N, C-alpha and C positions, 0 to 999 in steps of 0.2 A: 434479657436478664432472668436466669432461673432462680426461682427462690421456691421457700416451702411456706405456704400460707394455709389458715383454716379457709375452707369454702363455704362460709357464709359472709353477708354484708358486714356485720360489725366485725366476724373474724377476719375478714382481709383489712379491714381497716385499721385495727390492731395489730396485725401481723406487719403491714407496710410501715408501722411505727416500730418496728424491732428493730432496735439498732445497738450495738455494743456500747456499754457504759464508758468504756475508756476510750471511744473515738473522740477525734477532735474536729471542730467545726470549721471547716474548709470554705464554704461558701456562702453567700448571703450574709443577712444581718439579723440580729436578735428582735423579735417582733415586740412592739409595745412596751419596751422596758420603762418602767416609771418606779420612783421612791414607794417604797412600801408605806401602808397607812399606819404601820406601827409606830412606837416613839423613836426608834431608832437607838435606844440607850446602849451602851455594851452589854449589859446583861441581857438585853432582848436578843442582840446581835447574836451572843454566845449560844443561848437558848436554840434560836431558830436554825444554827448551824450543826447542831447535833444530829445526827442521821439516826432513824427510828428503826426498830427491829420489824419482821413481819408481822409476828403477834400483835405489836403494838399498832401498828397499821390497821389490822383486821378490827380491832375496837374502834378505829375512827371512820369507818363505813357506815354509810346510811342503812337503815333497816325500815322494816315495815311500820314500825311505830312513829319513825321520822317522816314518812312519806305519805302516811293517811290510808285510807279505804281503798280498795281496789288494785292494790299492789301484791304482786306473790312473786317470792324470791323464785329465781329459776336456777335448778341444782346445775352444778360446775359437772360438765362432762370432758373425757379426755378428748383433746382436740384431734379431729381427723386432718391430716394434711395430704395435699397433692403437690406435685410440681407444677407451678406456676410460670407463665409467662407474662411480663410486663412490656405492651407494646405501645410505642407512642409518645414515650416520657422520658428523654434523655437525662433529667434530673435523677430521676429515681434511679435509671440504669447505671449511671455515673458513681452512684453509691457503693454499688458492688453487691455480689450474693449476700453477703453478711447483714445488709440492709435490712432482710426480711426472715427472720428464722424461726418464728413461732406467733403465739396469738399474744403476747404482750411485751412491755418493754424488757430488755435483758439486764435492768437494774436488780440486783439479787435481794434488795428489801422490797416486798412488794405484797399488795393485797387486791382484791377484785370483787365484786358482785354485780349480777344482773338481775333487774327486775322487768316481769310483763305487766303491762297495765290492762285492766279489765278484760272485757272480751274480743278486745280486738288485739293485733299482732303487735302494738308499741311496745317497743322496749327501752328501757334504760341501764347504762351500765356505766359504775363507777371503779375507777382505778387509781390506786395510790403507790407512790412512790416514793422511797428515800435514799438520798446520797449527798454528796458535795454540790454545792448550789450550780458550779460551773459544769460538771458531769450532767445534771438534770437538763440545764439551761442548753448547753451543746446538742445532748442527745435528742430531746424534742423540737428544737429550734430548727436543725437540720433538715429533720422529715417534713415538717410542715412547710418548709420552705420550698423543698421538692415537691411535695404534694400540691401545694396551692401554685406552683409554679407552671403545672401541667393542666390548662382548663378542659383537656378530653384526651383520654388514653384509653388503654384497652387491657384487661387481665384476662388471660386464657387458663382456666384452673378444671382440671379433672375432664377435661376434653370440652368443658362449656366455657362460652365467650362472654364475657361481662364489660359492656361499656360503662366507663368511669368517667364522671364530670366533678371537679372540682371548684370551689368557688372561696376565695379569701373572704371573711368576714369581719366586721370591726370587733376587735377583743372587748370583753366588759371592762369598765373603765373602772380605775380604783380599787380592782380587786389584786392581792398577793404583791409581787414584785415584779413578775413579768406574766404575759399571758397570750394564748393564740387561739384564733377559732377559724372554722372552715365548715362550708357544707358540701356534703358529697352525695351524689346521684348515683345508684348504682341500678343498670338496664340489664336486662336479660329476659329472655322468653317473652317478650311484649309487656314486661312488666317493670316498674321501676321503684325502688326504695330510697328514701331521701333519709339521710342521717347528719345530723349536726355534731360535731365534735369540738369541745371547748378545753384548752389545758391552761392551767395556772399554777406558777412555782411560787411557792412561800417559802423564802429560805433553803432548808434542806428538804422540803416536802413538795413532790409534784402530784397534783390533782387532774385527772381526765374523765371528763364526764360525756358519753355519746349515747346516742340514740335519736328518739322522735324529737325533731327541734322543740316543740311544745313542752315536751318533758323535761329537755335538758335545761330551757329557760325557766322552767318552774322550780326545778331544783337545785340549781347551781348554787345559790346563794347560802343554801342550807348544808349542802354537802362540804363547802369550803368551809363554814363554821365549824361545823362538827371535826373536820380533820385537822384545823388549826387551834381547836378550843383549849388545848392544854401544851400548845406550843410556847 
């Protein structure tokens, strides 16, 4: 499968998650679906179903004051894309070339922020999307199904080969309406990077937190609370 993705660990992960918002869920099942912790009253349901604009999503992203000391916001850079070949993952190949077309999901209403932590190379990235519950669920669910269905595969990007390993993780219990989680290992040039990625859908809002496993675990609840605070 020839696709175009950003040639960084988090960039490749996000790009492989890029899926047309109008696509339909053809294989697999939704992951860890459970009733929302909210009241379930009609007014709550209507409020949760209303899609948010990109500027509104921006205000719900974490900032340095939410994270604490040691975090520095990383400037957004124009994505550098290379032709990429995915080898050894039939599930990803079956999604077709449109399954990975950029650095973020293709839902039009979106916001993203990335932070570095301390003097280390640790990063944490938060993405927010808003659309109908069905589109969000189908879009993120089918990609997680494909990626976690391939325990090992290879990505060839810009002449470099990256060995990928994926592992499905138990999704955090009781958060939102649906949730997905996985652990990805990127290996190239004798070095490995481990990235945890957890996605939570709450009504018409989709939150994806990616990065160092410890940082994702530390800030996931806080990110969801801020993202849904006015929902």
